[in-house]
C-alpha positions in Angstrom: 38.3 43.9 0.6 37.8 42.5 -2.5 39.3 43.5 -5.4 35.9 46.6 -6.1 37.1 47.4 -2.9 34.0 45.4 -1.3 34.1 44.8 2.0 34.3 40.8 1.8 31.8 40.7 5.5 28.9 42.0 3.5 29.1 40.0 0.6 29.7 37.2 2.5 26.4 38.0 4.9 24.7 38.2 1.4 25.5 35.3 0.6 24.2 33.7 4.1 21.1 35.8 3.6 20.4 34.4 0.0 21.0 30.8 1.8 18.4 31.3 4.4 15.8 32.9 1.7 16.8 29.8 -0.3 16.2 27.2 2.7 12.7 29.3 3.8 11.0 28.8 0.3 12.5 25.1 0.5 10.4 24.3 3.2 7.4 26.1 2.2 7.8 23.7 -1.4 7.8 20.6 1.2 5.1 21.7 3.3 2.8 23.1 0.4 3.8 19.2 -1.1 2.7 17.3 1.6 -0.6 19.6 2.0 -1.0 18.3 -1.6 -0.2 14.7 -0.5 -3.0 14.9 2.3 -5.6 15.6 0.6 -4.9 13.2 -2.5 -4.4 10.7 -0.1 -7.9 11.4 1.7 -9.8 11.5 -1.5 -8.2 8.1 -2.3 -9.4 6.7 0.7 -13.4 8.1 0.5 -13.5 7.2 -3.4 -12.0 3.6 -2.6 -14.5 0.6 -3.1 -13.6 -1.3 -0.3 -14.9 1.5 3.4 -11.8 0.3 5.5 -9.9 2.4 3.7 -11.2 5.4 4.5 -10.2 4.1 8.5 -6.6 4.6 7.9 -5.0 6.9 10.0 -1.3 7.4 10.6 0.1 7.4 13.8 3.4 5.0 14.3 2.7 3.4 10.6 4.9 4.6 7.5 1.9 5.7 6.6 -2.3 5.0 6.9 -1.9 1.4 7.7 -2.1 1.7 11.6 -5.7 3.5 11.5 -6.8 0.3 8.9 -5.5 -2.2 11.6 -7.9 -0.5 14.8 -10.6 -0.8 12.8 -9.7 -5.0 12.1 -9.6 -5.5 15.4 -12.8 -3.1 16.5 -14.3 -5.0 14.5 -12.9 -8.7 15.6 -13.2 -7.2 19.2 -9.8 -7.6 19.8 -7.9 -4.4 20.5 -6.7 -5.2 24.2 -4.9 -8.1 25.7 -3.2 -9.3 22.3 -0.4 -10.3 21.2 2.0 -8.9 18.3 4.3 -10.1 16.2 6.7 -7.9 13.9 9.3 -8.8 11.5 11.1 -6.2 10.1 11.2 -2.9 12.4 14.3 -0.6 11.4 15.1 1.3 14.2 12.0 1.2 16.0 10.3 4.3 15.8 8.1 3.4 12.6 6.8 0.2 12.0 3.1 -1.5 11.7 2.9 -2.3 15.4 4.5 0.5 18.1 0.2 1.3 17.9 -0.6 -2.0 19.5 2.2 -1.8 22.1 0.5 1.7 22.6 -2.8 0.1 23.3 -0.7 -2.1 26.0 -0.4 -5.2 24.2 3.0 -7.3 24.6 4.5 -8.6 21.6 8.2 -8.9 20.1 10.4 -7.7 17.0 12.7 -9.3 15.3 15.2 -7.3 12.7 18.8 -6.7 11.5 18.9 -3.1 13.0 20.1 -1.3 15.6 16.7 0.0 17.4 17.1 3.6 18.7 15.9 2.6 22.2 17.1 0.7 25.0 15.6 -2.7 25.2 17.6 -3.9 28.4 15.1 -1.4 30.3 11.6 -2.9 29.1 9.7 -5.5 30.9 10.9 -8.7 29.2 7.3 -10.2 29.5 6.0 -7.5 27.4 8.2 -6.8 25.2 11.3 -8.7 23.6 13.7 -8.0 20.4 15.1 -10.4 18.6 18.5 -8.6 16.3 19.0 -11.7 13.8 18.3 -11.9 10.6 15.3 -13.7 9.0 15.7 -16.9 6.7 13.7 -19.3 5.7 16.0 -21.9 8.1 15.3 -19.6 11.6 12.0 -18.1 11.3 9.7 -20.7 12.9 12.6 -20.8 15.3 13.1 -17.4 16.3 8.9 -17.0 16.8 9.2 -19.7 19.4 12.1 -18.4 21.2 10.3 -14.8 21.3 7.2 -16.2 22.4 8.5 -18.0 25.0 10.3 -14.4 25.8 6.9 -13.2 27.0 5.4 -15.8 27.7 2.6 -16.2 24.8 1.2 -18.8 23.2 -0.5 -17.3 20.3 -0.2 -14.3 18.3 -3.3 -11.9 17.0 -0.9 -10.1 14.1 1.8 -10.8 12.7 3.1 -8.2 10.5 6.1 -8.6 7.7 8.3 -6.1 6.1 11.4 -7.4 5.2 12.0 -6.2 1.4 12.0 -9.6 -0.5 11.6 -13.2 0.8 8.5 -12.3 2.7 5.7 -14.4 0.7 8.2 -17.4 1.9 8.1 -16.5 5.5 4.4 -16.2 5.7 4.3 -19.8 4.3 6.9 -21.2 6.4 5.1 -19.3 9.5 1.7 -21.1 8.3 3.1 -24.5 7.7 4.7 -24.2 11.3 0.8 -23.8 12.5 1.5 -19.9 13.7 -1.7 -18.4 12.6 -2.3 -15.1 13.7 -5.9 -13.4 13.6 -4.7 -10.9 10.9 -1.5 -10.9 8.8 -0.1 -7.7 7.5 2.0 -7.8 4.7 4.5 -5.9 2.3 2.9 -6.6 -1.2 5.0 -5.7 -4.5 2.2 -3.0 -6.2 3.9 -2.6 -9.4 2.4 -6.0 -10.5 -1.3 -5.5 -10.1 -4.5 -8.7 -10.5 -3.5 -11.3 -11.7 0.0 -10.7 -12.5 1.1 -13.6 -10.3 5.1 -12.2 -8.9 7.3 -13.1 -6.7 10.8 -13.3 -6.4 13.4 -15.8 -6.2 13.9 -17.0 -2.5 18.0 -16.5 -1.8 18.6 -15.8 1.7 21.2 -13.1 1.2 18.2 -10.9 -0.6 19.0 -7.2 0.4 16.7 -4.3 -1.6 18.4 -2.3 -3.5 16.0 0.7 -3.7 14.5 -1.1 -7.3 11.5 -2.9 -8.5 13.3 -6.4 -7.5 11.3 -8.1 -4.1 8.4 -9.3 -2.6 5.4 -10.6 -4.1 2.3 -9.7 -5.6 -1.5 -8.7 -4.4 -2.2 -12.4 -6.4 0.6 -14.4 -5.7 -0.3 -13.2 -1.5 -3.3 -13.9 -1.9 -3.4 -17.2 -3.5 -0.9 -18.2 -0.7 -3.1 -17.0 2.4 -6.6 -17.9 0.6 -5.0 -21.5 1.0 -4.9 -21.4 4.5 -8.3 -19.8 4.9 -7.6 -16.6 5.2 -9.3 -13.4 3.4 -8.1 -10.6 2.1 -9.6 -7.5 3.2 -8.0 -4.2 2.3 -4.7 -2.5 0.4 -3.9 0.9 2.3 -5.0 3.7 -0.3 -1.0 5.8 0.6 0.9 3.8 -0.7 -0.5 0.7 -2.0 2.0 -0.8 -0.6 0.3 -3.1 2.7 -2.0 -5.4 2.6 -4.2 -6.7 5.4 -5.4 -10.4 5.2 -8.0 -11.9 8.1 -8.9 -15.5 9.0 -11.6 -16.0 7.6 -13.6 -17.3 10.9 -14.1 -13.8 10.9 -15.5 -13.2 7.4 -18.7 -12.4 8.6 -17.5 -9.2 9.9 -16.3 -7.7 6.6 -19.3 -8.1 5.0 -19.1 -4.8 3.1 -15.6 -5.3 1.8 -15.4 -6.3 -1.7 -15.2 -9.8 -3.4 -13.3 -9.1 -5.5 -9.6 -8.6 -5.4 -9.5 -5.9 -8.3 -11.6 -3.9 -6.0 -9.5 -4.0 -3.4 -6.3 -3.4 -4.7 -4.4 -0.4 -4.4 -1.6 0.6 -7.1 1.8 2.3 -6.2 2.4 5.7 -4.8 5.3 6.2 -3.0 5.4 9.7 -2.1 6.0 9.7 2.0 5.5 12.6 3.7 8.9 15.0 4.5 7.1 16.4 7.7 4.3 15.0 9.4 3.4 16.5 13.0 6.1 16.8 15.3 8.8 15.3 15.4 9.1 11.5 16.5 10.7 11.6 19.9 12.3 8.4 21.8 10.5 9.8 25.3 7.3 9.1 23.7 8.5 4.7 23.1 9.8 5.3 25.9 7.1 6.3 27.7 4.8 3.4 25.8 6.8 0.7 26.9 7.3 2.0 30.5 10.7 2.8 31.1 10.6 6.7 31.2 
């Protein structure tokens, strides 16, 4: 009994009920936020001057990158039998190239984290994971090693999301004649065109969650243009990933604006609390043929 004669069990029950009510209300608020966020993204995609933005869809990517990737590959006639490489894949459950693995492509990942699924059971002729810290000094070697492990000579898509030295690593890949058809790179969208910005190269750099990371879109565009790549899209949902195509495919993107200002998307780092059903490792295992 409490001092006022009220059973403690009743009081605890009321607290439990109140806690459950608060949780339900909070879940509803998150659901409402996701609905608003999805609507805003659709509006931004449809109103953007670049028609590629309208193809944005989320499957395994963090936001709408997957749909853009698929449309680019459809236009260049490379939806099947491709080779992907991704630097910076987190735990393997959400990145830019899982969608390509789902298409049956082979490829390899490089990153510093443990993956949530067992890579030892995957056919190593189709996939390899190199658990390494990526630097200027080793990226060319790691790329050569990864290609050898999957018995490939060239790559169709390279994606980089390492939260820091990315522009230096892209330049090193190009200087070593690694030329994919498509580059997907994370840019620092705080800096709109024509601002040029890149962090100082630091092989030990780790992102602190602030605005000191990566390089501006203009800086990436200046670098990749020198190697005959063309900027063709930035994703609408977050304004964090830029897509560069080998210029020999440029005529297939005649509807894409030539002005970088009409392609740039500013920062909008609002992620869904929930999107579809929860992720399952069984889905990943099925994609890689280990289930």
